C-alpha positions as CSV (number, residue, x, y, z in Angstrom):
1,X,49.1,-1.2,28.3
2,X,50.0,-3.9,30.8
3,X,49.6,-6.7,28.3
4,X,52.1,-5.3,25.9
5,X,55.3,-7.0,27.3
6,X,53.5,-10.3,27.5
7,X,52.4,-10.1,23.9
8,X,55.8,-9.1,22.7
9,X,57.3,-11.9,24.7
10,X,55.1,-14.4,22.9
11,X,56.4,-13.1,19.6
12,X,53.5,-10.8,18.6
13,X,53.8,-9.1,15.3
14,X,52.0,-6.3,13.4
15,X,49.3,-8.7,12.1
16,X,48.8,-10.0,15.6
17,X,48.2,-6.6,16.9
18,X,45.6,-5.9,14.2
19,X,43.6,-9.0,15.5
20,X,43.9,-7.8,19.0
21,X,42.7,-4.4,18.0
22,X,39.6,-5.9,16.5
23,X,38.8,-7.9,19.6
24,X,39.4,-5.1,22.1
25,X,38.7,-1.6,20.8
26,X,39.6,-0.1,24.1
27,X,43.3,-0.6,23.7
28,X,45.6,2.3,24.3
29,X,47.8,4.0,21.8
30,X,51.0,2.9,23.6
31,X,49.9,-0.7,23.3
32,X,49.8,-0.3,19.5
33,X,51.6,2.8,18.5
34,X,50.8,2.5,14.7
35,X,47.1,2.9,15.3
36,X,45.6,6.3,16.2
37,X,44.2,6.4,19.8
38,X,40.5,6.9,20.0
39,X,39.3,9.8,22.1
40,X,38.2,9.1,25.6
41,X,35.8,12.0,25.6
42,X,32.1,11.2,25.5
43,X,30.4,12.0,22.2
44,X,28.4,15.2,22.4
45,X,24.6,14.8,22.2
46,X,23.2,15.4,18.7
47,X,21.3,18.6,18.3
48,X,17.6,17.6,18.0
49,X,16.0,21.0,17.5
50,X,16.8,24.7,17.4
51,X,16.3,26.8,20.5
52,X,12.7,27.4,21.2
53,X,11.3,31.0,21.0
54,X,7.8,32.2,21.3
55,X,7.4,32.5,17.6
56,X,9.0,29.1,17.0
57,X,6.7,27.5,19.5
58,X,3.6,28.9,17.8
59,X,4.8,27.6,14.4
60,X,5.6,24.2,15.9
61,X,2.1,24.0,17.4
62,X,0.5,24.8,14.1
63,X,2.7,22.2,12.4
64,X,1.7,19.6,15.0
65,X,-2.0,20.3,14.5
66,X,-1.6,19.7,10.7
67,X,0.3,16.5,11.4
68,X,-2.3,15.4,13.9
69,X,-5.0,15.9,11.3
70,X,-3.1,13.7,8.8
71,X,-2.4,11.0,11.4
72,X,-6.0,10.8,12.7
73,X,-7.6,10.8,9.2
74,X,-9.9,7.8,9.2
75,X,-12.3,6.2,6.6
76,X,-16.0,5.8,7.3
77,X,-17.0,2.7,5.4
78,X,-20.7,3.7,5.4
79,X,-19.8,6.7,3.2
80,X,-18.4,4.3,0.6
81,X,-20.6,1.2,0.4
82,X,-24.2,0.2,0.9
83,X,-25.2,-1.0,4.4
84,X,-25.6,-4.6,3.1
85,X,-21.9,-4.7,2.5
86,X,-20.5,-2.0,4.9
87,X,-22.0,-3.6,8.0
88,X,-20.6,-7.1,7.5
89,X,-17.2,-5.6,6.7
90,X,-17.4,-3.5,9.9
91,X,-18.3,-6.5,12.0
92,X,-15.5,-8.5,10.4
93,X,-13.0,-5.7,11.2
94,X,-14.1,-5.7,14.8
95,X,-13.8,-9.5,15.0
96,X,-10.3,-9.4,13.6
97,X,-9.4,-6.4,15.8
98,X,-8.1,-4.4,12.8
99,X,-8.9,-1.0,11.2
100,X,-11.5,-1.1,8.4
101,X,-8.8,-0.1,5.9
102,X,-7.3,-3.5,6.4
103,X,-10.4,-4.9,4.5
104,X,-11.1,-2.0,2.2
105,X,-7.6,-2.1,0.5
106,X,-7.7,-5.7,-0.7
107,X,-11.4,-5.4,-1.6
108,X,-10.7,-2.5,-4.0
109,X,-7.9,-4.4,-5.8
110,X,-10.0,-7.6,-5.9
111,X,-13.0,-5.8,-7.4
112,X,-10.9,-3.9,-9.9
113,X,-9.5,-7.2,-11.2
114,X,-13.0,-8.6,-11.7
115,X,-14.5,-5.6,-13.6
116,X,-11.6,-5.2,-16.0
117,X,-12.9,-4.5,-19.5
118,X,-15.1,-1.7,-18.2
119,X,-13.7,1.8,-18.4
120,X,-14.5,5.3,-17.2
121,X,-14.3,8.5,-19.2
122,X,-14.6,12.0,-17.7
123,X,-14.4,13.4,-21.2
124,X,-14.2,12.1,-24.8
125,X,-10.4,12.2,-25.0
126,X,-9.7,10.6,-21.5
127,X,-10.5,7.0,-20.7
128,X,-9.2,5.2,-17.6
129,X,-9.1,1.5,-16.7
130,X,-10.4,0.3,-13.3
131,X,-6.9,-0.9,-12.3
132,X,-6.1,-0.4,-8.6
133,X,-2.8,-1.0,-6.8
134,X,-3.3,-0.9,-3.0
135,X,-1.0,-1.5,-0.1
136,X,-1.5,-1.9,3.7
137,X,1.2,-0.4,5.9
138,X,1.5,-2.1,9.3
139,X,4.2,-3.6,11.5
140,X,4.6,-7.3,11.7
141,X,1.8,-8.9,13.8
142,X,-0.5,-5.9,13.5
143,X,-3.1,-7.7,11.4
144,X,-2.2,-7.4,7.7
145,X,-2.6,-11.1,7.0
146,X,-6.0,-11.7,8.7
147,X,-7.6,-8.9,6.7
148,X,-6.1,-10.1,3.5
149,X,-7.3,-13.7,4.1
150,X,-10.8,-12.5,4.9
151,X,-11.2,-10.6,1.6
152,X,-9.1,-12.6,-0.8
153,X,-10.0,-16.1,0.5
154,X,-13.2,-16.1,-1.7
155,X,-11.2,-14.9,-4.7
156,X,-8.8,-17.8,-4.1
157,X,-11.9,-20.1,-4.0
158,X,-12.9,-18.8,-7.4
159,X,-9.4,-19.5,-8.7
160,X,-9.6,-23.0,-7.4
161,X,-13.0,-23.6,-9.1
162,X,-11.5,-22.2,-12.3
163,X,-8.6,-24.7,-11.9
164,X,-11.0,-27.6,-11.6
165,X,-12.8,-26.4,-14.7
166,X,-9.6,-26.1,-16.6
167,X,-8.6,-29.7,-15.7
168,X,-12.0,-30.9,-17.0
169,X,-11.6,-28.9,-20.2
170,X,-8.1,-30.1,-20.7
171,X,-9.3,-33.8,-20.5
172,X,-12.0,-33.0,-23.1
173,X,-9.5,-31.2,-25.3
174,X,-7.2,-34.2,-25.2
175,X,-10.1,-36.5,-26.3
176,X,-11.1,-34.0,-29.1
177,X,-7.5,-33.7,-30.2
178,X,-7.1,-37.5,-30.4
179,X,-10.3,-37.8,-32.4
180,X,-9.2,-35.0,-34.7
181,X,-5.8,-36.7,-35.3
182,X,-7.7,-39.9,-36.2
183,X,-9.8,-38.0,-38.7
184,X,-6.7,-36.3,-40.1
185,X,-5.1,-39.7,-40.9
186,X,-8.3,-40.9,-42.5
187,X,-8.5,-37.7,-44.5
188,X,-5.3,-38.5,-46.3
189,X,-6.9,-41.6,-47.7
190,X,-10.3,-40.1,-48.4
191,X,-9.5,-36.6,-49.6
192,X,-13.1,-35.8,-50.6
193,X,-14.2,-35.3,-47.0
194,X,-13.6,-31.9,-45.5
195,X,-11.4,-32.0,-42.4
196,X,-12.7,-29.9,-39.5
197,X,-10.4,-27.4,-37.8
198,X,-8.3,-28.7,-34.9
199,X,-9.7,-28.1,-31.4
200,X,-8.4,-25.1,-29.4
201,X,-6.6,-25.8,-26.2
202,X,-8.4,-24.5,-23.1
203,X,-7.2,-21.4,-21.1
204,X,-6.8,-21.2,-17.4
205,X,-8.9,-18.3,-16.1
206,X,-6.6,-16.9,-13.5
207,X,-8.3,-14.8,-10.8
208,X,-5.2,-14.5,-8.6
209,X,-1.5,-15.1,-8.9
210,X,1.1,-15.0,-6.1
211,X,4.5,-15.9,-7.6
212,X,5.3,-15.2,-11.3
213,X,7.8,-13.4,-13.4
214,X,6.6,-10.5,-15.4
215,X,6.9,-12.6,-18.6
216,X,4.6,-15.3,-17.2
217,X,2.2,-12.8,-15.8
218,X,1.8,-11.0,-19.1
219,X,1.5,-14.3,-21.0
220,X,-1.3,-15.6,-18.8
221,X,-3.1,-12.2,-18.9
222,X,-3.0,-12.0,-22.6
223,X,-4.2,-15.6,-23.1
224,X,-7.4,-14.5,-21.3
225,X,-7.9,-11.4,-23.3
226,X,-11.7,-12.1,-23.5
227,X,-12.0,-12.3,-19.6
228,X,-11.3,-9.9,-16.8
229,X,-8.1,-9.0,-15.0
230,X,-5.7,-10.7,-12.6
231,X,-5.0,-9.8,-9.1
232,X,-1.2,-10.1,-8.3
233,X,-0.9,-10.8,-4.6
234,X,2.4,-10.0,-3.0
235,X,2.2,-10.4,0.8
236,X,5.5,-8.4,1.1
237,X,5.6,-5.6,-1.5
238,X,9.3,-5.2,-0.9
239,X,9.7,-8.5,-2.8
240,X,7.9,-7.1,-5.8
241,X,10.0,-4.0,-6.0
242,X,13.3,-5.7,-5.3
243,X,12.4,-8.5,-7.8
244,X,12.2,-6.1,-10.8
245,X,14.9,-7.0,-13.3
246,X,16.2,-9.7,-11.0
247,X,16.7,-12.3,-13.8
248,X,18.7,-10.0,-16.1
249,X,21.6,-7.6,-15.9
250,X,19.5,-4.9,-17.6
251,X,15.9,-4.6,-18.7
252,X,12.7,-2.7,-18.6
253,X,10.7,-4.7,-16.1
254,X,10.2,-1.7,-13.8
255,X,8.9,0.4,-16.7
256,X,6.6,-2.4,-17.7
257,X,5.1,-2.4,-14.2
258,X,4.6,1.3,-14.4
259,X,2.7,1.0,-17.6
260,X,0.6,-1.9,-16.2
261,X,-0.4,0.3,-13.2
262,X,-2.1,2.7,-15.7
263,X,-3.8,-0.1,-17.6
264,X,-1.8,0.4,-20.7
265,X,-1.9,-1.9,-23.7
266,X,0.4,-4.9,-23.9
267,X,2.6,-5.8,-26.8
268,X,5.7,-7.8,-25.8
269,X,7.7,-10.1,-28.0
270,X,9.0,-13.3,-26.5
271,X,10.6,-16.5,-27.8
272,X,7.2,-18.2,-27.8
273,X,5.6,-15.4,-29.7
274,X,4.1,-12.0,-29.1
275,X,1.9,-11.2,-26.1
276,X,-0.7,-8.7,-27.1
277,X,-3.7,-7.2,-25.3
278,X,-5.5,-3.9,-26.0
279,X,-6.2,-2.9,-22.3
280,X,-4.4,-4.5,-19.5
281,X,-5.9,-5.0,-16.0
282,X,-3.3,-6.4,-13.6
283,X,-4.1,-5.2,-10.1
284,X,-1.7,-5.5,-7.2
285,X,-2.2,-5.8,-3.5
286,X,0.3,-6.3,-0.8
287,X,1.6,-5.3,2.6
288,X,4.7,-3.6,3.8
289,X,6.2,-2.7,7.2
290,X,6.7,1.0,8.0
291,X,10.4,0.7,8.5
292,X,10.9,-1.2,5.2
293,X,8.8,1.4,3.4
294,X,10.9,4.2,4.9
295,X,14.1,2.5,3.7
296,X,12.8,1.6,0.2
297,X,10.6,4.6,-0.8
298,X,12.7,7.3,-2.4
299,X,11.3,10.7,-1.2
300,X,11.7,12.0,-4.8
301,X,9.9,9.0,-6.3
302,X,11.6,9.9,-9.6
303,X,9.6,7.4,-11.8
304,X,6.3,7.6,-9.9
305,X,6.2,4.0,-8.8
306,X,5.1,4.6,-5.2
307,X,2.6,7.3,-6.4
308,X,0.8,4.6,-8.3
309,X,-0.3,2.9,-5.0
310,X,-3.2,3.7,-2.8
311,X,-1.8,3.6,0.8
312,X,-3.7,2.5,3.9
313,X,-2.0,2.5,7.3
314,X,-3.5,0.1,9.9
315,X,-4.1,2.0,13.2
316,X,-2.7,0.5,16.3
317,X,-5.2,-1.5,18.3
318,X,-4.7,-2.9,21.9
319,X,-4.6,-6.7,21.8
320,X,-8.1,-8.2,22.4
321,X,-9.2,-11.8,22.4
322,X,-12.4,-12.4,20.4
323,X,-14.2,-15.7,20.2
324,X,-16.5,-14.5,17.4
325,X,-15.3,-14.5,13.8
326,X,-18.1,-14.4,11.3
327,X,-17.0,-15.4,7.8
328,X,-17.3,-13.2,4.8
329,X,-16.8,-16.0,2.3
330,X,-20.4,-16.6,1.3
331,X,-21.1,-12.8,0.9
332,X,-18.0,-12.1,-1.0
333,X,-18.1,-15.2,-3.2
334,X,-21.6,-14.1,-4.5
335,X,-20.3,-10.5,-4.8
336,X,-17.3,-11.5,-6.9
337,X,-19.3,-13.7,-9.1
338,X,-21.8,-10.9,-9.8
339,X,-19.0,-8.5,-10.6
340,X,-17.5,-10.9,-13.0
341,X,-20.8,-11.2,-14.9
342,X,-21.3,-7.4,-15.5
343,X,-20.9,-6.7,-19.2
344,X,-17.9,-4.5,-20.0
345,X,-18.9,-1.0,-21.0
346,X,-17.6,2.6,-20.8
347,X,-19.0,4.7,-18.0
348,X,-19.2,8.5,-18.0
349,X,-20.0,11.0,-15.2
350,X,-23.2,12.7,-14.4
351,X,-23.1,16.5,-14.8
352,X,-22.8,17.1,-11.0
353,X,-20.2,14.4,-10.6
354,X,-18.2,15.8,-13.5
355,X,-18.3,19.3,-12.0
356,X,-17.0,17.9,-8.7
357,X,-14.3,15.9,-10.4
358,X,-13.1,18.9,-12.6
359,X,-12.8,21.0,-9.4
360,X,-10.8,18.3,-7.7
361,X,-8.6,17.8,-10.8
362,X,-7.8,21.5,-10.9
363,X,-6.9,21.7,-7.3
364,X,-4.6,18.7,-7.3
365,X,-2.8,19.8,-10.4
366,X,-2.1,23.2,-8.8
367,X,-1.0,21.6,-5.6
368,X,1.5,19.4,-7.5
369,X,3.2,22.6,-8.8
370,X,4.3,23.7,-5.3
371,X,5.6,20.6,-3.4
372,X,8.5,18.1,-3.5
373,X,8.7,15.7,-6.4
374,X,7.6,12.6,-4.5
375,X,4.4,14.3,-3.2
376,X,3.9,16.1,-6.6
377,X,3.7,12.7,-8.3
378,X,1.0,11.5,-5.8
379,X,-1.0,14.7,-6.4
380,X,-0.7,14.3,-10.1
381,X,-1.9,10.6,-10.0
382,X,-4.7,11.3,-7.6
383,X,-7.4,12.2,-10.3
384,X,-6.7,8.9,-12.1
385,X,-7.1,7.1,-8.7
386,X,-10.4,8.9,-8.1
387,X,-11.8,7.7,-11.4
388,X,-10.8,4.1,-10.8
389,X,-12.1,4.0,-7.2
390,X,-15.3,5.7,-8.3
391,X,-16.0,3.0,-10.9
392,X,-15.2,0.2,-8.4
393,X,-17.4,1.7,-5.7
394,X,-20.3,2.1,-8.2
395,X,-20.1,-1.5,-9.4
396,X,-19.6,-2.8,-5.9
397,X,-22.8,-1.0,-4.9
398,X,-24.6,-2.4,-8.0
399,X,-23.4,-5.9,-7.2
400,X,-24.5,-5.7,-3.6
401,X,-28.1,-4.7,-4.6
402,X,-28.7,-6.8,-7.8
403,X,-32.4,-6.0,-7.6
404,X,-31.6,-2.6,-9.1
405,X,-30.7,-4.3,-12.3
406,X,-28.0,-3.4,-14.9
407,X,-25.8,-0.5,-13.8
408,X,-26.6,2.7,-15.6
409,X,-23.8,4.1,-17.8
410,X,-23.4,7.3,-15.8
411,X,-21.5,7.5,-12.5
412,X,-23.4,9.5,-9.9
413,X,-22.1,12.3,-7.7
414,X,-21.9,10.2,-4.5
415,X,-19.4,7.8,-6.1
416,X,-17.0,10.7,-7.0
417,X,-17.4,12.2,-3.6
418,X,-16.7,8.8,-1.9
419,X,-13.7,8.1,-4.2
420,X,-12.2,11.5,-3.3
421,X,-12.4,10.6,0.4
422,X,-10.6,7.3,-0.2
423,X,-7.9,8.9,-2.3
424,X,-7.5,11.9,0.1
425,X,-7.0,9.4,2.9
426,X,-4.2,7.8,0.8
427,X,-2.7,11.2,0.1
428,X,-2.7,12.0,3.8
429,X,-0.6,8.9,4.5
430,X,1.9,10.0,1.8
431,X,2.1,13.5,3.1
432,X,2.5,12.2,6.6
433,X,5.5,10.0,5.6
434,X,7.1,12.8,3.5
435,X,6.4,15.5,6.2
436,X,4.6,17.7,3.7
437,X,3.3,20.2,6.3
438,X,5.3,23.2,5.1
439,X,6.5,23.8,8.6
440,X,9.6,23.5,10.8
441,X,9.1,20.2,12.6
442,X,12.4,18.2,12.7
443,X,12.2,14.6,11.6
444,X,12.5,13.4,15.2
445,X,9.7,15.7,16.4
446,X,7.5,14.6,13.6
447,X,8.1,10.9,14.2
448,X,7.6,11.4,18.0
449,X,4.2,13.0,17.5
450,X,3.1,10.3,15.1
451,X,4.2,7.6,17.5
452,X,2.2,9.2,20.3
453,X,-0.9,9.6,18.2
454,X,-0.6,6.0,16.8
455,X,-0.2,4.6,20.3
456,X,-3.1,6.4,22.0
457,X,-5.4,3.4,21.8
458,X,-2.7,1.2,23.4
459,X,-0.8,3.4,25.9
460,X,-2.9,6.5,26.0
461,X,-0.3,8.2,23.8
462,X,2.6,7.8,26.3
463,X,6.0,7.2,24.8
464,X,9.0,6.2,26.8
465,X,12.6,7.2,26.2
466,X,13.5,3.6,25.3
467,X,10.7,3.6,22.7
468,X,12.4,6.6,21.0
469,X,15.8,4.8,21.1
470,X,14.4,1.7,19.4
471,X,11.9,3.2,17.0
472,X,13.1,6.6,15.8
473,X,16.2,6.2,13.6
474,X,15.8,9.2,11.3
475,X,18.9,11.4,11.5
476,X,20.7,8.6,13.5
477,X,19.8,6.7,16.6
478,X,19.2,8.8,19.7
479,X,20.6,7.9,23.1
480,X,18.4,7.7,26.2
481,X,19.6,11.1,27.3
482,X,18.9,12.6,23.9
483,X,15.4,11.1,23.9
484,X,14.8,12.8,27.3
485,X,16.1,16.1,25.9
486,X,13.8,15.7,23.0
487,X,10.8,15.2,25.4
488,X,11.7,18.4,27.3
489,X,12.1,20.4,24.1
490,X,8.7,19.3,23.0
491,X,7.1,20.4,26.3
492,X,9.0,23.7,26.0
493,X,7.4,24.3,22.7
494,X,3.9,23.5,24.1
495,X,3.7,20.1,22.3
496,X,2.7,17.7,25.0
497,X,3.4,16.8,28.6
498,X,6.0,14.8,30.6
499,X,5.4,12.3,33.3
500,X,8.4,11.4,35.5
501,X,8.9,8.1,37.3
502,X,11.4,6.4,39.5
503,X,15.2,6.4,38.9
504,X,15.0,9.1,36.3
505,X,12.4,7.4,34.1
506,X,10.5,9.7,31.9
507,X,7.7,9.4,29.4
508,X,5.9,11.9,27.1
509,X,2.7,12.2,25.2
510,X,1.4,14.7,22.6
511,X,-1.3,17.2,23.8
512,X,-2.9,15.0,26.4
513,X,-6.7,14.7,25.8
514,X,-6.8,16.4,22.4
515,X,-6.2,13.6,20.0
516,X,-9.5,12.1,18.9
517,X,-10.1,9.4,16.4
518,X,-13.4,9.6,14.4
519,X,-15.9,6.8,15.0
520,X,-17.4,4.8,12.2
521,X,-21.1,5.2,11.4
522,X,-23.4,7.3,9.3
523,X,-24.3,7.0,5.7
524,X,-23.1,8.2,2.3
525,X,-23.7,11.9,1.5
526,X,-24.1,12.3,-2.2
527,X,-24.2,16.1,-2.0
528,X,-20.8,16.4,-0.3
529,X,-18.9,19.5,-1.5
530,X,-15.3,19.7,-2.6
531,X,-14.4,21.4,0.7
532,X,-15.8,18.5,2.8
533,X,-14.1,15.7,0.9
534,X,-10.9,17.2,-0.5
535,X,-9.6,19.7,2.1
536,X,-7.9,18.2,5.1
């Protein structure tokens, strides 16, 4: 108000006042009468949860237990793979200081791209491709890239070897073509001689591609119709999703990707001709940060794009320097080469394996009828994922122990059981992100519990008010006072404990001493029941 006369004296006009208003939002209404004066009252804290009653507290505690089960769900690599492969992977995960899922996710997509051509049929009218799309969810710097390099480095080596072979074949093709052209000229003069057919140009056997449009990817895949699949590596999956239809105002790239996830046939007309392939096998692997996934993933998942991925969340690990770092390159290079040599064939299920799969299929289809669209899509796709994972686990085991000879045409029970565990783990991540607990936890309460569980290896599960301010954005950013109020409401509901510090500092953790993370170890159990590997 005091600067008003000076501004008017300097010839301030209406436009000038608008600039002043932008620079100083605390100006008073009498300094600029045309603008409404903002209220000086402090904004009221946002309601975080309804008043806690005894019944409400019991419901919230039950809900938190379900959420804890989902958040602590871990994979035991020894239940999925033979010891000759499981133990090196476990050691590598320890050396890299990451969860085992950081290695399992890229391994499944890599193996699926190598065994393309083989299929699996639970019945005569149902055949599935081994195609797997997998994704690792982790914050920046949490270890996505080291795990990816450890598993896909050998596949990149195979791609480099294929490139060198292509260069040699191309030189030979150029020599053969020059010789054929010389014979063609001579044939015009001596028509009695039979002219041989022209030489065929060589094809580049792509094992892995990083950057390509959908047209280029399909063209290269169809050129190698006699070979296996291709792994499409996208270190940031957000780039893949945002890049759909980026070069055209309208198109069906997204629908094409959806078809590729299911291993559908390819027939696409281009200016250069028609790309055609009976069974596609373009596998995808990538990483994504939790906050980016929350922003991009539609909870309805109307077209089922996100349900086509297997999701693996890296657990939080305290920083730890490790001098050791055994390489997996030799082991995986031999493994990948063995997988690529397996003759394509159609696999079926052993009677016990089929019985388990049919039970699982029935339960998942029924679950899909009674849940939101996004999770219903994941449940509906899960039987297809089980078949693809089971085929990959079976051939990975066969490639690890080549002394067993050619894989038998029937998938055993333990493969279906192990595949169900892998897919159920992925489903638990989807349910966790979509709050599919059928309870009354608010989004803030759910995120707070997840944060405490995730941070237990690092902070003992303690979460500070400033952590809530910076990391929980669902429903709007909370202030420090609102975060403290959320802590007290959780304690009032019997969901944790508070520890107070100096100057009003406060921190909270979920059910101190009750959160446990299963340890790795043990061996595969071929006789696992539906209850032990499906129910969570």
